[in-house]
N, C-alpha and C positions, 0 to 999 in steps of 0.2 A: 504494500499500499504506500505509494510515493507521496511525500509531503514536500512542499517547497517553502523556502523562507526568503523574504525580500524586504529591504527597508527602502521607503520612497518618501520624498518630501512633498507636502501639500502647501502651496503658497497661501498664507493668511492675509497678507497685504502685498499685492504685486507691485514691485518697484525694482529698479535697477541700481546696483551699487558699483561704483568705479573702483576696482581693486586690481591688483597685479596678478591675482590667482583666482581660480573659480571658486565661488561661494554660493551656497544654496540658502535662500531666504525662505523661511516658512517653518512648518511643523513636520517633524519626521514621523512616519507611520510604519509600523511593523506588521507584516502579513504572513500568515501560515495558510497555504492553500492545498487542496487535495486534487490530484491529477487522476481523473477518472478513466482516461484513455491513454494507451501507449503512443498513439500518433494523433495529433490534432492540436488545437490551440485552446482547449477548454482548461481552465484552472478555477476551481471552486473555493473561494475563501472560507476558511474555518474560523480564523481569528484575524481581525483587521483593527488594530488598536494604535493609538497615538503614543509615541514615546515621550514621556514627560521630561521636564527639565532636570529632574533628579535621577533619571535613568539613562543608561546607554543602550545601544542596539543589542549588545550581547546579553545584558541583564534581562531586557525585554524578551529576547528570544528564548532564554532558559525558562522564564516564567510562563511563556505561552506554550512551550513544549510540555511542561509538566501538566498544564490543563488539558492539552489535546491528547497526549499519549495515555493519560489515565482513563480515557473513554474507549480505548481500543482493546480488543481481546488479543490481537496479534501485533507484533512490533512493526511500526511503520518504517519505511525507507525514507531517510532524510537527505534532501539535496539542499545545502545551504547556499543562499544567494545565487540561485540559478539565473542564467541569462537568457533562457529560451522561453519556456511556456509561461512563466509568471510575468515575463516582460510583455508578452501579448496581452495578458489581462490588464496590466497597468496601462498600456496604451489604449486598450478598449475602454477602460474605466474613465480615462481623461478625455478621449475624443468622442465616444458615443454616449457614455453615461454622464459626461460633463462633471466629473469629480472635482476638477480644479477650476471650473468656470466661475462659480460664485465668489465674489470678493467679500468674504466673511471677516467679521471684526473681532470675534472672541473664539477662544478654544472650545467652549461649549457648543457653539454653533458649528464649528468644524467637526466635532465629534458626532453630533446629530446627523449632519449631512453625510459624513463618512460611514455611518452605520447603515445608511440606506443602500450603499453601493453593493455590498455582498448580497443583500436581499434581492436586489434587482438581477444580479448575476444568477442566483439560484432560481429565480422565476424563469429566466430565459432557458436555463438548462432543463427544467421540468417541462417546458412548453415545446421543446424541440421536436418531440415525437408526434405531436398533434398538428404541427404546422406543415403546410405544403410549400415547397420551394417555389417562389415566384420571382425569378431573377429579372433584373432590369435588362434592357436591350443589349447593353455592352457587357453584361455579366455572363459567366458560364454557369450551367446548372451544377448543383451540388447534391451528392447523396448524403454524406454526413455534414449537416449544416454547421457552419461556424457561428460564434457568438454574434458577429456582425450580421450574418444573414438571418439568424433568428430574430434579432432586434429589428431588422428591416421589415419582417413579416409579422411582427407581434401585434400590430394594430388590428389584424383580423380577430385575434383572441379577445382583445378589449371590446371590439364591436359586437362579438358574439355574446360575451358575458354581460356587457352593459355596466352601469354604474349605479350605486344606490343613492348618489347625491341628486339634489334638485337642480333644475336649470337655473342659471344666474338671472337675477332679477335686476332690471335697470334701476339705479338709484339717483340719476341726475349728476349734477356737478358736485365734486368733493368740497366740503367746507374749508379745507386747507388748515394751515397752522392757526391755532387760536391767538388772537391779539392779546399781547401782554404776558403770554406764557414764555418762561425762560427756556433757553436752549442750553443743554448741558454738553460739555466736551467729552470725548471718549477718554477713558482712563489709560494712561501711557504706562507701559511696563518696561523694565530694563531688558536689554537684549542678552540672551544666553548663548554664548558661543561654545560650540562642541566640535571636537575632532572625531575622526573615524575610530569606532570601538575596535579593540583587538582582543583575541583570545589570550588566555593565560600562557599558553605555549609560545605565542608570539612575543608576549612581554618578557618572558624568561630568556628567549633567544636574543632579544634586543639588549638585555642586561649582560648576557655573556659576551656579546660582541663588543660592548662598551668596556667591559673589564679586561677583555683581551687586548 
């Protein structure tokens, strides 16, 4: 049973910083995903959590592994920081599911929005068998539908199931901001700078090289 681990940043405030070396601005997220097929681009997230300022990617990984592996009867095969299947899922989450599109202002908002991304991925995985491939004129037909092709045809499922919500009612013009109401500025927090986490074996090797 293969599992994949990957750390990916999510921009909380999109802006550029002029520095001499590459720097990622945003919140780091750690993901453990289940790979259901030997060939294909499906990766089903089991845990998709934000790395807090007091944790590193390695400590978050060990905590997630203890949670996930305790649920399995057989030992899973772990592939750490894979660059293949899980990269497809991150690209799909950003481009099709719009994971990094909202310009959110707080970590709580990022967590709530990020919790929806694995749910949407599992919805697409469960709907792949009831969908009929309907490729666009420039696309080739597929037998095993990819996540992008399932998302492309997912509208037929929504149209069949319907929605329990009522139709929106016109309300006229919005009253806007009330006169005399004070506007409050956002709370500013200090920047937490982190470097790439390393395993204990890598730290010991670095110490030995320095002592030599």
